[in-house]
N, CA, C and O of each residue as an XYZ file, in Angstrom:
480
protein
N      13.487     36.051    -26.767
C      13.493     34.498    -26.401
C      11.784     34.372    -26.610
O      10.958     35.102    -26.062
N      11.448     33.071    -27.698
C      10.382     33.010    -27.649
C      10.399     31.580    -26.814
O      11.391     30.851    -26.797
N       8.851     31.207    -25.952
C       8.930     30.128    -24.756
C       8.102     28.926    -25.214
O       7.172     29.064    -26.009
N       8.370     28.026    -24.821
C       7.744     26.939    -25.747
C       7.414     25.872    -23.942
O       8.122     25.964    -22.940
N       6.211     25.017    -24.097
C       6.050     24.446    -23.154
C       5.792     22.981    -23.578
O       4.941     22.769    -24.442
N       6.330     22.178    -23.140
C       6.635     20.674    -23.315
C       5.452     19.853    -22.335
O       5.576     19.614    -21.134
N       4.687     19.623    -22.904
C       3.770     18.349    -21.978
C       3.890     17.224    -22.387
O       3.351     17.053    -23.480
N       4.592     15.997    -21.781
C       4.496     14.972    -22.013
C       4.618     13.859    -21.387
O       4.645     14.297    -20.236
N       4.754     12.276    -21.242
C       4.720     11.813    -19.834
C       6.311     10.674    -20.103
O       6.918     10.016    -19.258
N       6.615     10.839    -21.771
C       7.599     10.066    -21.830
C       9.095     10.568    -22.120
O       9.270     11.053    -23.237
N       9.555     10.545    -21.757
C      10.839     10.963    -21.034
C      12.076     10.931    -22.194
O      13.039     11.695    -22.258
N      11.731      9.778    -23.107
C      12.844     10.391    -24.315
C      11.796     11.789    -24.702
O      12.143     12.934    -24.412
N      10.758     11.539    -25.250
C      10.153     12.511    -26.074
C      11.150     13.892    -25.549
O      12.043     14.558    -26.071
N      10.438     13.888    -24.218
C      10.683     15.213    -23.668
C      12.315     15.795    -23.592
O      12.605     16.990    -23.523
N      13.380     14.568    -23.625
C      14.640     15.310    -23.772
C      14.960     15.640    -25.320
O      15.999     16.257    -25.557
N      14.369     15.372    -26.065
C      14.894     15.319    -27.238
C      13.938     16.381    -27.441
O      14.466     17.196    -28.197
N      13.244     16.602    -27.247
C      12.394     18.016    -27.805
C      13.150     19.333    -26.627
O      13.516     20.440    -27.021
N      13.206     19.030    -25.715
C      13.859     19.891    -24.416
C      15.450     20.620    -25.539
O      15.697     21.711    -26.052
N      16.098     19.401    -25.471
C      17.609     19.609    -26.245
C      17.471     20.664    -27.830
O      18.187     21.598    -28.192
N      16.174     19.995    -28.548
C      16.310     20.520    -29.793
C      15.774     22.007    -29.767
O      16.143     22.751    -30.676
N      14.897     22.508    -28.748
C      14.297     23.472    -29.021
C      15.165     24.917    -27.838
O      14.744     26.062    -27.670
N      16.347     24.313    -27.261
C      16.774     25.094    -26.214
C      18.280     25.520    -27.973
O      18.478     26.609    -28.512
N      18.738     24.589    -28.191
C      19.395     24.441    -29.376
C      19.125     25.830    -30.691
O      19.893     26.471    -31.409
N      17.316     25.806    -30.445
C      16.771     27.095    -31.808
C      16.137     28.194    -30.635
O      15.136     28.910    -30.667
N      16.941     28.037    -29.840
C      17.417     29.450    -29.043
C      15.232     29.565    -28.439
O      14.383     30.332    -28.894
N      15.096     28.687    -27.559
C      13.588     28.808    -27.103
C      14.185     28.634    -25.659
O      15.311     28.367    -25.239
N      12.839     28.924    -25.009
C      13.129     29.036    -23.307
C      12.253     28.479    -23.283
O      11.081     28.747    -23.546
N      13.146     26.941    -22.694
C      12.229     25.850    -22.860
C      11.330     25.543    -21.177
O      12.008     25.649    -20.155
N      10.123     25.251    -21.087
C       9.558     24.568    -19.640
C       8.859     22.669    -19.815
O       8.325     22.102    -20.768
N       9.103     22.333    -18.829
C       8.604     20.840    -19.502
C       7.070     20.605    -18.304
O       6.664     21.411    -17.467
N       6.627     19.512    -18.573
C       5.974     19.455    -17.588
C       5.594     18.115    -17.626
O       5.421     18.018    -18.841
N       5.393     17.251    -17.276
C       4.537     15.765    -17.311
C       3.511     15.033    -17.265
O       3.549     13.803    -17.249
N       2.324     15.836    -17.236
C       1.217     15.785    -17.137
C       0.500     16.833    -17.117
O       0.918     17.838    -16.542
N      -1.045     16.806    -17.901
C      -1.928     18.319    -17.882
C      -1.385     19.255    -16.327
O      -0.905     20.385    -16.239
N      -1.719     18.195    -15.204
C      -1.603     19.003    -13.887
C      -0.349     20.031    -13.577
O      -0.478     21.190    -13.183
N       0.767     19.419    -13.816
C       1.973     20.012    -13.601
C       1.796     21.520    -15.068
O       1.563     22.687    -14.754
N       1.951     21.119    -16.326
C       1.293     21.853    -17.442
C       0.540     23.705    -16.413
O       1.139     24.763    -16.222
N      -0.760     23.337    -16.059
C      -1.692     24.133    -15.738
C      -0.788     24.829    -14.652
O      -0.871     26.035    -14.418
N      -0.030     24.089    -14.090
C       0.944     24.705    -12.759
C       1.558     26.124    -12.983
O       1.487     27.183    -12.359
N       2.245     25.685    -14.224
C       3.579     25.921    -14.824
C       2.834     27.219    -15.788
O       3.573     28.191    -15.943
N       1.350     27.318    -16.484
C       0.845     28.251    -16.790
C       0.371     29.521    -16.161
O      -0.140     30.492    -16.718
N       0.714     29.279    -14.533
C      -0.359     30.043    -13.439
C       1.128     31.396    -13.486
O       0.982     32.545    -13.071
N       2.351     30.883    -14.043
C       2.935     31.935    -14.214
C       4.337     32.052    -15.427
O       5.442     32.590    -15.359
N       3.713     31.352    -16.376
C       4.324     31.360    -17.794
C       3.307     31.703    -18.834
O       2.117     31.412    -18.708
N       3.770     32.283    -19.786
C       2.850     32.457    -21.157
C       3.493     32.363    -22.359
O       3.725     33.290    -23.134
N       3.884     30.752    -22.535
C       4.862     30.735    -23.926
C       4.165     30.854    -25.099
O       2.943     30.736    -25.004
N       4.587     31.038    -26.073
C       4.330     30.915    -27.090
C       3.700     29.830    -27.663
O       2.930     30.133    -28.574
N       3.792     28.697    -27.411
C       3.755     27.297    -28.087
C       3.717     26.381    -26.739
O       4.534     26.317    -25.820
N       2.628     25.774    -26.917
C       2.411     24.348    -26.027
C       2.911     23.675    -26.680
O       3.146     24.150    -27.791
N       3.329     22.350    -26.456
C       3.250     21.324    -27.448
C       2.823     20.215    -26.441
O       3.621     20.025    -25.522
N       1.592     19.379    -26.463
C       0.903     18.853    -25.603
C       0.553     17.270    -25.871
O       0.018     16.870    -26.905
N       0.938     16.447    -24.782
C       0.695     14.965    -25.322
C      -1.285     15.285    -25.038
O      -1.948     16.269    -24.710
N      -1.572     13.979    -25.358
C      -2.989     13.634    -24.923
C      -2.954     12.632    -24.040
O      -3.629     12.861    -23.036
N      -2.349     11.501    -24.062
C      -2.608     10.408    -23.163
C      -1.371     10.756    -21.785
O      -0.157     10.572    -21.696
N      -2.364     11.306    -20.898
C      -0.749     11.622    -19.852
C      -1.495     11.346    -18.625
O      -2.722     11.361    -18.714
N      -0.747     11.002    -17.062
C      -1.769     10.439    -15.991
C      -2.228     12.143    -15.634
O      -1.875     13.138    -16.267
N      -2.907     12.095    -14.707
C      -3.622     12.905    -14.092
C      -4.662     14.033    -14.667
O      -5.803     14.050    -14.204
N      -4.353     14.785    -15.470
C      -5.159     15.751    -16.662
C      -4.548     15.451    -18.091
O      -3.398     15.781    -18.382
N      -5.499     14.730    -19.058
C      -5.004     14.519    -20.313
C      -5.086     15.588    -20.777
O      -5.638     16.523    -20.197
N      -4.293     15.700    -22.474
C      -4.191     16.955    -23.281
C      -5.609     17.751    -23.209
O      -5.961     18.825    -22.721
N      -6.439     16.406    -24.139
C      -7.479     17.184    -24.191
C      -8.080     18.129    -23.210
O      -8.698     19.138    -23.549
N      -7.855     17.727    -21.869
C      -8.671     18.540    -20.777
C      -7.822     19.706    -20.542
O      -8.520     20.679    -20.257
N      -6.763     19.925    -20.555
C      -5.620     20.718    -20.057
C      -6.033     21.941    -21.473
O      -6.396     23.111    -21.354
N      -5.871     21.362    -22.393
C      -6.424     22.229    -23.567
C      -7.711     23.094    -23.502
O      -7.805     24.259    -23.889
N      -8.926     22.147    -22.814
C     -10.400     23.301    -22.421
C      -9.970     23.980    -21.145
O     -10.639     24.996    -20.960
N      -9.130     23.769    -20.261
C      -8.606     24.966    -19.181
C      -7.910     26.173    -19.215
O      -7.825     27.231    -18.590
N      -7.168     25.267    -20.765
C      -6.018     26.862    -21.562
C      -6.828     27.674    -22.294
O      -6.708     28.895    -22.185
N      -7.807     27.088    -23.180
C      -9.002     27.878    -23.618
C      -9.840     28.710    -22.914
O     -10.125     29.855    -23.265
N     -10.150     28.276    -22.145
C     -11.286     29.071    -20.969
C     -10.511     30.284    -20.543
O     -11.077     31.370    -20.666
N      -9.299     30.246    -20.061
C      -8.294     30.910    -19.421
C      -7.969     32.377    -20.555
O      -7.312     32.149    -21.570
N      -8.496     33.895    -20.274
C      -8.102     34.332    -20.930
C      -6.968     34.823    -21.483
O      -6.827     35.189    -22.650
N      -5.662     34.820    -20.077
C      -4.891     34.701    -20.469
C      -4.200     34.207    -21.374
O      -3.604     34.965    -22.139
N      -4.101     32.711    -21.523
C      -3.485     31.808    -22.000
C      -4.265     31.245    -23.570
O      -3.810     30.388    -24.327
N      -5.593     32.060    -23.741
C      -6.657     31.491    -24.756
C      -5.722     31.935    -26.324
O      -6.191     31.540    -27.391
N      -4.825     32.501    -26.316
C      -3.710     33.255    -27.090
C      -2.360     31.978    -27.902
O      -1.892     31.849    -29.034
N      -2.170     31.276    -26.595
C      -0.775     30.410    -26.555
C      -1.024     29.533    -27.931
O      -2.107     28.949    -27.889
N      -0.567     29.395    -28.664
C      -1.185     27.902    -30.431
C      -0.045     26.592    -29.189
O       0.905     26.522    -28.409
N      -0.891     26.005    -29.720
C      -1.166     24.415    -28.850
C      -0.740     23.454    -30.126
O      -1.119     23.806    -31.243
N      -0.032     22.361    -29.994
C       0.120     21.579    -31.067
C       0.303     20.134    -30.175
O       1.227     19.873    -29.405
N      -0.838     19.299    -30.511
C      -1.135     18.053    -29.737
C       0.210     17.462    -30.459
O       0.704     17.946    -31.478
N       0.607     16.567    -29.896
C       1.757     15.406    -30.243
C       1.358     14.219    -29.792
O       1.973     13.787    -28.817
N       0.673     13.706    -30.142
C       0.054     11.784    -29.708
C       0.240     11.303    -30.593
O       0.388     11.660    -31.762
N       0.258      9.420    -29.512
C       0.110      8.421    -30.396
C      -1.413      7.886    -30.712
O      -1.821      6.750    -30.955
N      -2.045      9.060    -30.621
C      -3.730      8.352    -30.576
C      -3.941      9.329    -32.279
O      -4.253     10.504    -32.471
N      -3.726      8.604    -32.912
C      -4.000      9.053    -34.322
C      -4.936      8.530    -35.396
O      -4.786      8.479    -36.617
N      -6.258      8.036    -34.373
C      -7.052      7.928    -35.601
C      -7.747      9.196    -35.977
O      -7.157     10.216    -35.623
N      -9.005      9.370    -36.695
C      -9.096     10.632    -37.266
C      -9.964     11.020    -36.423
O      -9.984     12.250    -36.381
N     -10.954     10.370    -35.480
C     -11.690     11.513    -34.560
C     -11.080     11.897    -33.554
O     -11.543     12.770    -32.820
N      -9.549     11.114    -33.273
C      -8.948     11.525    -32.453
C      -8.534     13.222    -32.975
O      -8.757     14.195    -32.254
N      -8.039     13.292    -34.056
C      -7.288     14.639    -34.569
C      -8.436     15.685    -34.884
O      -8.226     16.892    -34.768
N      -9.870     15.083    -35.358
C     -10.643     16.153    -35.123
C     -10.837     16.499    -33.607
O     -10.855     17.661    -33.203
N     -10.915     15.891    -33.159
C     -11.243     16.452    -31.313
C     -10.304     17.320    -31.051
O     -10.505     18.494    -30.741
N      -9.152     16.740    -31.172
C      -8.057     17.955    -30.770
C      -8.115     19.414    -31.013
O      -7.997     20.356    -30.229
N      -8.415     19.355    -32.827
C      -8.815     20.158    -33.551
C      -9.878     21.026    -33.252
O      -9.704     22.245    -33.281
N     -10.885     20.559    -32.987
C     -12.133     20.949    -32.477
C     -12.139     21.781    -31.249
O     -12.735     22.858    -31.239
N     -11.420     21.271    -30.078
C     -10.876     22.195    -29.007
C     -10.191     23.079    -28.959
O     -10.070     23.736    -27.925
N      -9.440     23.395    -30.246
C      -8.946     24.098    -30.602
C      -7.361     24.526    -30.539
O      -6.966     25.632    -30.169
N      -6.515     23.417    -30.980
C      -5.479     22.941    -31.306
C      -5.287     23.650    -32.587
O      -6.257     23.806    -33.329
N      -3.829     24.200    -32.989
C      -3.240     25.082    -33.964
C      -3.007     23.681    -34.976
O      -3.048     23.648    -36.206
N      -2.732     22.470    -33.950
C      -2.036     21.750    -35.076
C      -2.276     20.140    -34.727
O      -3.165     20.264    -33.885
N      -2.108     19.089    -34.809
C      -2.020     18.011    -34.454
C      -0.917     17.082    -35.208
O      -0.930     16.675    -36.369
N      -0.006     16.885    -34.229
C       1.040     16.087    -34.916
C       0.985     14.420    -34.469
O       0.536     14.301    -33.329
N       1.275     13.356    -34.998
C       0.993     11.883    -34.754
C       2.411     11.121    -34.717
O       3.237     10.943    -35.612
N       2.400     10.760    -33.449
C       3.310      9.576    -33.141
C       3.567      8.480    -34.122
O       2.595      7.875    -34.575
N       4.926      8.124    -34.541
C       6.176      8.762    -34.246
C       6.066     10.012    -35.513
O       5.359     10.113    -36.516
N       7.133     10.868    -34.908
C       7.156     12.321    -35.898
C       8.990     12.809    -35.865
O      10.024     12.582    -35.236
N       8.669     13.302    -36.575
C       9.830     13.983    -36.748
C      10.288     15.281    -36.334
O       9.615     16.234    -36.725
N      11.653     15.591    -35.368
C      11.863     16.440    -34.238
C      11.946     18.125    -35.229
O      11.708     19.256    -34.806
N      12.485     17.566    -37.007
C      12.818     18.615    -37.410
C      11.387     19.431    -37.965
O      11.149     20.638    -38.022
N      10.557     18.250    -38.343
C       9.948     19.017    -38.941
C       8.782     20.047    -37.990
O       8.208     21.107    -38.240
N       8.797     19.021    -36.688
C       8.116     19.382    -35.609
C       8.985     21.116    -35.184
O       8.394     21.750    -34.311
N       9.822     21.550    -35.568
C      10.715     22.539    -35.256
C      10.335     23.133    -36.400
O      10.152     24.313    -36.102
N      10.103     22.968    -37.595
C       9.372     23.937    -38.740
C       8.098     24.567    -38.207
O       7.754     25.742    -38.080
N       7.398     23.193    -37.887
C       6.278     23.322    -37.774
C       5.874     24.800    -36.461
O       5.279     25.871    -36.584
N       6.251     24.422    -35.818
C       6.693     25.666    -34.505
C       6.964     26.947    -34.792
O       6.268     27.907    -34.461
N       8.389     26.992    -35.658
C       8.640     28.644    -36.488
C       7.388     29.131    -37.159
O       6.941     30.272    -37.049
N       6.749     27.941    -38.019
C       5.807     28.510    -38.936
C       4.500     29.481    -37.476
O       4.134     30.647    -37.631
N       4.172     28.804    -36.530
C       3.262     28.775    -35.653
C       3.460     30.345    -35.171
O       2.486     31.065    -34.952
N       4.990     30.853    -35.012
C       5.195     31.729    -34.151
C       5.671     32.950    -34.870
O       5.562     34.071    -34.373
N       6.251     32.705    -36.156
C       6.289     33.768    -37.274
C       5.267     35.276    -36.914
O       5.215     36.196    -37.731
């Protein structure tokens, strides 16, 4: 069973994604900010991390920097899911090592397809 970590401080998004990915046979982990995500990542090695950019405590960009510096986590696929949709935000996210940058609002169905493509 593939593992996915959803990191977002918006409860409606977290609930929708958690429900959908569980229905698609993923083991789902939830974090509400980057600091919580990094705690979960000490014990879990997800196949994919869906990461919001704007969050309290540790933002998505800083969280991804920590992930990429960690030898054990470096190979996790990361998708930014963010309302920050300016070209420079997208370029920054991809330059930090994200595999995809999806802007909000988004299609849950399309996101699930993108996750499946990344985990093949």
